N, C-alpha and C positions, 0 to 999 in steps of 0.2 A: 504131301507127297515127295516132293520135291526134297526137302529136310533130311530124309534118310539115306535120298541117294549120294546127296552131297558129303554127310558124316564118313557114309561108307568110304566115298573117294579119298576123303582127305585121310582115314587110318589106314588106307592103302598106301598113300603117298609118305604117310608117317613111317609103315614099316619099311617101305624103300628105304629112305634115309636114315632109319634106325641099320638097317644091314650096312648099309655102305658106310656108317661109323664102326660099326663091330669091324666089319671088312678093314678099316685104316689102322684100327686100333691092334688088329692081329698080325698086319703088316709092319707096324712101329714094332711090337713084340719082337716078330723074327728078327729084323734091324736089328735091337736091342743085342741081342742074343748071337750076334754074328758080329758084334762089335764093331759100329760105326764109329766114325770121327766124331769129335764136340759139335762141328759145324751140323751134322746130319742128327746129333741126337739134339740140337737147339730147334732144329726144324721139327725133329718129331714132339718134340715138346710144344711146339706152337702147333701143331695139327690136333694134338690130344687134347687141348684145350678149346680148339677150335670146335671141336667133336663134343667136348660137354657141353660147351655152350650151346650146339645146336641139338644138343640131345633135351638141355633144360626147357628150352624155347617149343619143341614137340611136346613134352610133358606139359606146362604150361597151355600150350593153343588145345591140346585133347581136353584138358580140364576142362576151360573156358567150352568148348563144344560141348563135354556131357552136360556142363550148367546150363546151358543155351537148351541143349535139347530138353533135360528134365522141365525146363521152364514153360517148351512148346505144348509137352504131355500135358502137363497143370492147365496151360489155358485149354487144352483142346476139352479136359475132363470137366473144367467149369463151363465153357460152353455144352458143353452134351449135359451136364446137371441142370441147367438154366433151359435147356429146350423139353428136357422130361418134365419139369417141375410147371412150365408154361405148357404145355398136353395136359397135364395131371386140371391144370386150373382151368382150361377151356373144356375139359371133361365136364368138369363138376358144374358148370354154368349150364350144362344142356341138361341137367339131370332134375 
């Protein structure tokens, strides 16, 4: 029960970071269109690289989280199947 809420919270945080990166990139494009000086352009390039690295980390983390969630679901299914099988075996003993 706790894992789904953590997943939802992480997705929300990922969206916030992603939106922030998108906003930074928009500001960089607007600055480039207004003709920034070379020093400002270099800073924009560094910001853009940092934003891309951040996006890569978010995607990587989301993939790990998805795998963790799928693993959790599989374990729950296995436990459920085991319990059902035991219930059927116990029922057969009483026949």
